[in-house]
N, C-alpha and C positions, 0 to 999 in steps of 0.2 A: 811241427804244423807249419806251411808253409804262412809267408805272408798274402796280403790280401792283395789279390790284383798278380801274383806270383802262380805260374805254372809246377802242380805238383808233379811228382815223376811216378811216371808207370813202369812198375816193375814185372819181367815175363813170369808167368809161371814155374818154370824150370830155373828161374834165377833163387824166387823164393823158396823151392822147394831146393834147390842147391845147398840155402843156407843155411834150411832148419836141418837137412841131413847132415851135413859138414861139422852142425854145433854139436848136435846128438850125438854122434861117431866121436869127436873130439874132443868132449866132455867140457864142450868151453862154454863162458862165462856169456850175459851176452853183450857185455863189456867187447870183451875178446873180440867176438865175433863182428862186431860193430868196426873195431879197429881193423882186423882185418880184408873185410871187406868195402868200407868207405873210408874216404883221405879226411878227416874230420878234427876240427879244434875240440877241445875238454867242455867245452858248453853245451856244444852239440851231440854229443854221446847221447844224451837221455831219447831225445827223438827217434831218433835212429831204433835204441834198446826197446821202445815202447813200441815200434812197429815190426820189430821181430818177437817182440810177444807176443803181438795180432796173431803174427803170422803160425808160430807155433801153437797157438791155441785151437786157429781155425780149424790146424793140420792135427792136429789130436780128438779134434771134433767128430770134421767132416773129410778126415783123408784127406789127397792131395787134390783128389776133382772141387775140394771145400775153396782151394787158392784161387784156382779157377773163375771161378764167382767174380763180377764185378760190382761191387757194394760202395762205390761211392755215393751221396744224393741222399735223396731220405726215400723211403721204402714206404709203398704204400698198401701195406700187410696189412695196418692196423682198422681198415676198414670204417676207421670213424668220419672220415674227410669224405664231400664230395655227395652226392643224392645217391641214393640206392637204385641199384640195376630194376629195370621198368621189367611190370612183371607181363607175360603170356597173358592176350588178351580172355582168352576164353576164362585163364584162371581171375583175373580181375570182374569178368562179370560173376561170375560164382561167388567169388567173396563179396559183390556188390549184393546179389538176393540175397544171401545170407541173411547178409545183415539185416536187409529189411525185412526176411522173417523174424527174427530174433526183436526186431523193436515191436512186430504186429504182438508177437507173444509177449512181449513184455506189458507192452496194452494191454491185453487180453483180462492176463492176470489181475492189473491195478483195475481194472473196471469189475471183475470177479469178487475181487475181494470189496471194493465198493461195497457191489451187491448183497454178498455176505454178510458183511458189518453194518446193514443199512433193516438188513433181513431181521439178523439179531435184535435190534435196538428197539424195530416194530415190537419184537415177540416179547423184547424185556430179560431175555438171557444176556450174560455177560458172555464175554467171550474168554475160551483158555488157553 
């Protein structure tokens, strides 16, 4: 991982693909592949190893096209952040009208239930 403020290196799709294909064809380990493609110290191998592992996973799951995708930054696929999308004016009006109808129905049923209960109490019947 690059230090804060330093620029990360971008690798072309062709480079990523050639590293993965070379590693797989010659049955090289991750560390051997790092030593072949980068001039690094012993302590820095781990960062490049992780990068190759990521490229290989993407290649196996999505193919060569997966290596072309830009994967930096936060993705907005979760849909949990931000405002929900605006509804069509017609859909919004229909929902408001349905909501009003349902509220009126609930009020009607409450009043009906109260009338039935009052009638039963007046006649001395028990509600079952």
